[in-house]
C-alpha atoms as one frame of an Amber mdcrd trajectory, in Angstrom:
protein
  -9.617 -25.137 -22.230 -11.269 -25.529 -18.765 -13.898 -23.095 -17.632 -12.458
 -20.002 -15.940  -9.119 -20.118 -17.846 -10.130 -17.875 -20.759  -7.429 -15.293
 -19.864  -3.722 -15.601 -19.379  -2.340 -14.889 -15.963  -0.937 -11.524 -16.947
  -4.162 -10.573 -18.616  -6.160 -11.419 -15.456  -3.720  -9.540 -13.312  -4.130
  -6.421 -15.454  -8.021  -6.834 -15.323  -7.975  -7.156 -11.525  -5.673  -4.105
 -11.061  -7.895  -2.081 -13.397 -11.065  -3.171 -11.519  -9.547  -2.123  -8.164
  -8.609   1.315  -9.474 -12.001   1.793 -11.236 -13.904   0.825  -8.114 -12.065
   3.197  -5.723 -15.311   4.185  -3.793 -15.722   0.522  -2.690 -12.152   0.558
  -1.485 -12.764   3.819   0.381 -15.592   2.240   2.244 -13.453  -0.826   3.138
 -10.756   1.594   4.363 -13.234   3.236   6.604 -14.458  -0.033   8.017 -10.950
  -1.285   8.725 -10.007   2.048  10.199 -12.995   1.949  12.582 -12.026  -1.613
  13.643  -8.493  -0.335  14.340  -9.755   2.512  16.444 -11.956   0.083  18.468
  -9.040  -2.229  19.081  -7.001   0.761  20.295  -9.739   1.883  22.613 -10.166
  -1.590  23.998  -6.444  -1.863  24.514  -6.417   1.458  26.428  -9.437   0.282
  28.540  -7.673  -2.892  29.313  -4.666  -1.076  30.849  -2.282  -1.172  27.967
  -2.165   2.569  27.519  -2.276   4.634  24.482  -0.164   3.341  21.466   3.106
   4.900  20.427   3.266   6.715  17.207   5.003   3.659  15.779   2.273   1.338
  16.997  -0.377   3.628  15.572   1.281   3.756  12.233   1.573  -0.090  12.267
  -2.166  -0.418  12.962  -2.922   1.956  10.259  -0.822   0.118   7.878  -2.465
  -3.229   8.782  -5.967  -1.772   8.384  -5.095  -0.329   4.948  -3.584  -3.607
   3.815  -6.601  -5.563   4.931  -8.949  -3.215   3.169  -6.804  -3.692  -0.035
  -6.961  -7.509   0.329 -10.713  -7.355   0.710 -10.904  -5.201  -2.349  -8.769
  -7.802  -4.195 -11.180 -10.481  -3.177 -14.102  -8.483  -4.628 -12.005  -7.984
  -7.858 -11.481 -11.776  -8.183 -15.177 -12.377  -7.465 -16.161  -9.968 -10.252
 -13.699 -11.070 -12.856 -12.814 -14.735 -12.431 -16.054 -16.720 -13.428 -14.797
 -19.989 -11.975 -14.686 -18.575  -8.409 -17.519 -19.666  -6.027 -20.283 -17.103
  -5.292 -19.336 -16.962  -1.691 -15.612 -16.369  -2.349 -15.387 -12.728  -1.295
 -17.442 -13.263   1.884 -15.404 -16.309   2.693 -12.102 -14.515   2.284 -13.348
 -11.715   4.654 -14.001 -14.348   7.283 -10.683 -15.996   6.618  -8.818 -12.644
   7.236 -10.741 -11.951  10.438 -10.142 -15.408  11.875  -6.511 -15.633  10.777
  -4.757 -13.729  13.576  -2.974 -16.767  15.084  -1.798 -17.987  11.693  -0.683
 -14.453  10.807   1.477 -14.162  13.892   3.236 -17.410  12.925   3.866 -16.083
   9.415   5.148 -12.771  10.779   7.755 -14.712  12.864   8.722 -16.707   9.784
   9.011 -13.522   7.692  11.162 -11.884  10.374  13.587 -14.735  10.279  13.731
 -14.560   6.507  14.340 -10.884   6.682  17.298 -11.366   9.005  18.672 -13.883
   6.551  18.354 -11.454   3.619  19.963  -8.682   5.634  18.198  -5.797   7.286
  17.291  -2.572   5.421  18.715   0.794   6.294  15.397   1.943   7.646  13.741
  -0.420  10.238  10.394   0.809   9.069  11.066  -0.725   5.525  11.811  -4.139
   7.290   8.691  -3.927   9.389   6.519  -2.992   6.537   7.949  -5.770   4.396
   7.456  -8.374   7.043   3.890  -7.337   7.751   2.860  -7.225   4.107   4.591
 -10.476   3.108   2.885 -12.198   6.078  -0.471 -10.851   5.140   0.091 -11.865
   1.526   0.807 -15.419   2.532  -2.172 -15.540   4.780  -4.326 -14.294   1.968
  -2.916 -16.880  -0.503  -3.597 -19.607   2.101  -7.101 -18.385   2.314  -7.639
 -18.755  -1.438  -6.483 -22.368  -1.418  -8.452 -23.198   1.732 -11.729 -21.576
   0.575 -11.851 -22.769  -3.090  -8.885 -25.011  -3.687  -7.764 -23.891  -7.231
  -6.810 -26.889  -9.310  -6.921 -28.979  -6.076  -4.333 -26.878  -4.262  -4.921
 -26.548  -0.566  -3.978 -23.448   1.442  -0.279 -24.210   1.905   0.083 -25.470
  -1.619  -1.475 -22.394  -3.267   0.539 -20.142  -0.946   3.767 -21.910  -2.063
   2.669 -21.398  -5.748   2.186 -17.692  -5.128   5.465 -17.058  -3.231   7.341
 -19.091  -5.789   6.013 -16.787  -8.537   7.018 -13.781  -6.458  10.513 -15.245
  -6.004  10.844 -15.531  -9.804   9.658 -11.981 -10.488  11.733  -9.861  -8.089
  12.604  -7.419 -10.760   8.931  -6.679 -11.255   8.609  -6.087  -7.436  11.614
  -3.696  -7.495  10.127  -1.887 -10.454   6.886  -1.230  -8.620   8.627  -0.196
  -5.364  11.099   2.162  -7.202   8.186   3.858  -9.054   6.358   4.307  -5.755
   9.463   5.902  -4.053  10.121   8.146  -7.122   6.502   9.433  -7.202   6.543
  10.306  -3.449  10.066  11.750  -3.039   9.930  15.444  -2.248  11.529  17.641
  -4.920  15.261  18.224  -4.426  15.765  15.188  -2.112  16.918  11.763  -3.052
  15.090   8.671  -1.851  18.115   7.734   0.301  18.173  11.119   1.932  14.618
  11.126   3.060  14.053   7.393   3.676  14.491   7.188   7.495  13.560  10.773
   8.547  10.768  11.299   6.085   7.916  11.167   8.737   9.710  14.016  10.644
  10.785  16.033   7.650   7.762  15.771   5.421   4.753  14.076   6.993   2.454
  14.612   3.979   5.010  13.039   1.741   5.545  10.196   4.170   1.836   9.427
   4.159   1.819   9.494   0.339   4.852   7.192   0.184   3.295   4.746   2.706
   0.134   4.503   0.477   2.221   4.266  -2.690   4.299   1.412  -1.319   1.340
  -0.434  -0.131  -0.290  -0.180  -3.522   2.958  -1.394  -5.013   2.930  -4.512
  -2.745  -0.819  -5.067  -3.582  -0.200  -4.821  -7.270   2.683  -7.359  -7.035
   0.565  -9.786  -4.886  -2.380  -9.309  -7.339  -0.224 -10.345 -10.390   1.103
 -13.269  -8.423  -2.214 -14.459  -7.340  -3.681 -13.965 -10.889  -0.890 -15.922
 -12.546  -1.196 -18.670  -9.850  -4.911 -18.945 -10.265  -4.627 -19.431 -13.968
  -1.744 -21.955 -13.592  -3.479 -23.976 -10.963  -6.804 -24.162 -12.815 -10.532
 -23.903 -11.802 -11.486 -24.330  -8.091 -12.095 -27.891  -6.854 -14.769 -27.411
  -4.363 -14.788 -31.079  -3.487 -11.309 -30.645  -1.914 -11.684 -27.065  -0.394
 -11.458 -26.820   3.216 -14.894 -26.237   4.941
């Protein structure tokens, strides 16, 4: 068995999730860093004459900052738990996320088109969250392929491997999302009753739900990445993009 393939995909996925939960202080620090970056961007936009963001724009920036913090945390988990990964992997992935804005915008547009084909959700916020997190997940998967080329996969090839795994495990995704909604639905109200107006009716519950849904998406991506890493095989540094 090749080096780095000691665990099965699901076992690696569980290991990564456990590591991320056990190392919550490190995540909190990344959350602070990404939150500070978002505030600086907001200030610069206001100074540039764009004005203050709307509540929806501020929520979107907060969501993006949290998602980026989680992805950086996932990189650290992979670095700590997959021996085959290069020593510079976590730092390389941080750089990839910072430099990927143009590619991310293209992925957003593609995900928006896919969302329209699937049919829009009752709550536009759900669609927007899904588009953003799917696009970020694809950018992240492309980064793994580009920085260390697992099994010879380049960025697009590894991203396809991850998205194909996700398409084959939609029930797992639904399970994670349903659990997140159930855990953050105020007592006495059904999920459908509070979905759209939750931020107005129960702000604290809305914040908890936002965090829970993000964690559900991160878990799903983590499982997809872990299984894809093990299926692809050890990195091929001779083919990785510089």
